[in-house]
N, C-alpha and C positions, 0 to 999 in steps of 0.2 A: 141665521141666514146661511144658506148652503153656498159654499165656495167650491167650484170645480175647476180643474185645470188640466190641459193636455199639452205635453211638450213635444214639438216636432223638431228634431235635431239629429244631425249626423256627426256631431262633435264627439270628442272623447267620452265614451260611455261613463267613465268614472266621474267626469265633471257634470254630466247630465243628471247623474244620481243625486248630486248636491241639490239641484232644483227640485227634484221629486221629493226629497226628504223634507225640504222646507214646506212644500205644498201639503204633504201629509200631516205635518204638524199644525198647519193653518186650519184644516178642516174642523177638528174638535174645538179649536180656540174660538171659532166664529159660529159654530152651529147653534149655540144657545143665545146668541146676540141678535137683537132685532133693531133695524135702523128705519123702519117704516114699511108701508105696504108697497111702495113704489118698486122695490127690488127685493125678491125673496130668493132668487137664484142668480148667482154671480159667476159667470163662466169665462175663463181667460184661456186663450191659446198662446203659447210661447213658441216663437219660431226662431231657430238659430241654425241656419243651414249654410253650408259652404257655398261660394259664389256659383259653382257649376249646377247646383241644385236649387238655389234660391228662387230661380225663375218659376219653379213649379209651385211655389208658395207666394206668388206675387199678389194674390187677391186676399185682402185683409177683411175679416168679419168686423162689422161694427153695426150691431143691430140691437133693438130693444123691442120686446113684446110686452105691451101693456096688459094684455089678457093673461099671459103666462107669468107676468112680473119677473121677466127673464132678461138680463143683460148679457150679451156675448160680444167679445171683441178679441182681437189679436194684438200682441206686442212683439217687437222684434229685438233680439239681442245681437249685438255686433259679433259676428262669428270669429273674427281674428282676435278681438279682445277676449272673447270667452275662452278660446283655446289657450291663450297665454296667461290667463288669470289664475291666481291661487284660489284656494277655497274661500278665503275671506274676500277676495276680489270679486268672485262670482256672487257671493251673498250680497255684497254691497251693490253690485250691478243690478241684480234682480230687485232688491228693495227699492232702489231709486227709481227704476223703470215702472214698477207697480204703483208706487205712490204718485209719481208724475202722471200716470195714465188716468187718474181719477177725474181729470178735466173732461173726460168724455161724458160723465154724468150730467154736467152742466150743458155741454155741447148738444146733447140729445134732449135737453129740456125735461129730464125725468123728474116728476113730482113725487112728493111724499116719501123722500128719502133723505136721511140726515148724513150728508156727505162729510161734514166736518167731524162728526163723532166717529164715522167709519174710518176716516184718515187717522184720527187720534188713536183708534184701536189698532190700526195697521202698524203705526209707529211703535205703539206699546208691545205689540206681538214681536216685532223684530228686535226691540230692546231686550225683551225677556229671553229671547233665544240667543242673545249675545251678538246679534248682527248689527254692525254700526256702519254708518256711511257719513260722508263729509258734506254732502249738499242736500239739504232738505229743500223742497220746491220753492218756498218763499224766502229762503235764507240768503240767496245770492245777492250781493250788493246791498245787504241789509246793514242797519246800524250795528247789529251784534257782530257781524263779520268784520266790519271796518274796525270796531273796537278791538276785536281779537288781533287784527293785523297791527294796530297801533301797539298793543302789548308786545307782539313779536318784535317790533321795531326796537325795543329796548334790549333785546338779546344780542349777544355778540354775533357779528357777521350777518345779521338780518337787517334789511333796510326797507321798511315800508313807510318812509317819511312822506312819500308822495300822496299818502291818504289825508294829509292835512287839508282842512277845508279853507276855501277863500284864496287859494294861490292863483296868481295870474299866469298866463301862458309862459312868460319869461322864467318865472320861478319854477314852473313845472319842467320846462326844458333843462334847466340847470340841474334839478334833482335827478331827472331821467338820465342825463349824461353821466352823472356820478354813479348811478345805479348800474349802468352798462358796464362799468369797470369791475364790478364785484361778482363773486361766485354766488349764484342764487340758490344753489343746492348743496349746501354744506353737510358735513356728517351729522351735525346737530339737527338739521331739518329732517333727515331720514330717521334718526333715533327717536324724535318726538312722536313718530307714527309707529314706532316699534318695528321699523324696517331696517334691513341691512342695505347700505348704499349700493347703488348699481355701479358698474364699472366705469372707469374714466371716460371711455368713448361715449357711453350713454349720457353721462352727466355733461360732457362737453356738448353733445347734440342738444340737450335740454337747454343749456345756457344759450346756445346759438339761436334757438327758437325765440326765447325771451328777448334777446339782444336785437334780433331782426325786428321784432314787433316794436321795441323801443325806438329803433331807428325810424320806422315808418310813422309812429305816432309823433315823433319830433318833427318830421317833415310836415305832417298834417297840422300840427300846432303852429309852425312857422308860416304855413300857407293859410291859416285861419279856416281850416276845413270845418264844415258843419257836422252835427252829430251823425247824420246818415252816412256821410263819407268816412268818418272815423270808424263807425261800425263796420263798414264794408272792409276796411283795412284789417280789422280784427278777425272778421269772418274768413278772409283770404288766408290768414295765418293758421287758423284752425283747420282749414281744408288741407294745408300743407303738413300739418302735424301728423296726419294719418299715414304719410309716407315713411315716417321713421319707425313705425311698428313698435311704439312704446307699450309696455305692459300696463295694467290697470293702475298699479301703485305709482308708477312713473308719471302716468297721465294726470293723476289726481294732484300730485305735487306741481306739475307743470301748469295745470289749469288754475291752481291757486294764484300763480303769478299772472297769468293772462287775465284772470278776473280782476286782480288788483289794478292792473293797467287800465282795464275798462272802467273801473271805478273812478280813476283819475280823470277821465274825460266824459264822465257821467253817461256811460253807455251800459244799457241792460243787455247782457248776453246769456241770460238763463237758458233759453232754448238751445242756443248753439253749443254752449258748454256741455249741457247734458247729453246732447246728441254725440258730441266728441267723446265723452266719457263712457256712456252706457249704451249707445246705439240709437237707432232711428225710431222715435215715437210719433212721427208725422202721420203714420197710418192710424194712430188713435185720435189725434187732435188736428188733423189737417184742415186748414181754414176753407170754408166753402163746401166741405164734404159733410153733409148733414147726417149721414148714416141712414138707417131705416127704422121706422117706428110703426108699429101696427097695433 
């Protein structure tokens, strides 16, 4: 299958080169692979423009030609995150966005294409190139992740006790209140990712975000909020996160905690977390937008 890609960006050229290098390596990896007659040409546009120029790229391709067996669509990378990201951060950002974007194949009802095998090969490609990321599309709030959090709970200074199942609201509130007194971003947490800890001001800001969310969840639990109301609380905090201008690595650590708190109240925030971390993919999977098929 042919994979083509064009990058539209006015970001740091040295960082844009990172994307182009990944794409150049992807072409020979996929050119001998066949996933069915539904798609023979897979063309992606990557848009990463600063706010003053982004309006010139506000129309997002999303179309499929049955006769040409051609799928074309655009994905957007968050410009501010991209500019602040390290090489590994950019690689993770792109890998996550590309894998998440595969939902468009189902959305456009493309037949005769093995999406699952294509996804597996994409993951294999990124792994072979040493590109790792922390959130695979179906992994958020998964039993595997919860198990991982329980394991972290046994480590010094880590407290994921609230992942225990079957707790009533009173027990959850008690655990959250205790959690609020702890530093959630210890040196060990950074070292586990091979990262140098950020400065005290950044770590303090990250703790403040988590503590604020804990406060709001406690209020919601006391008032017996339903899941929709609790989800709205979490979404409001994620919107505020953007004001702090955290870099990609800081955001990933922060979103681990936000995700864990969402697990506590049985809220699925996959879409919102991925948007916070890697940019807006609504142009690819926006509900009600069927794209074009001919």
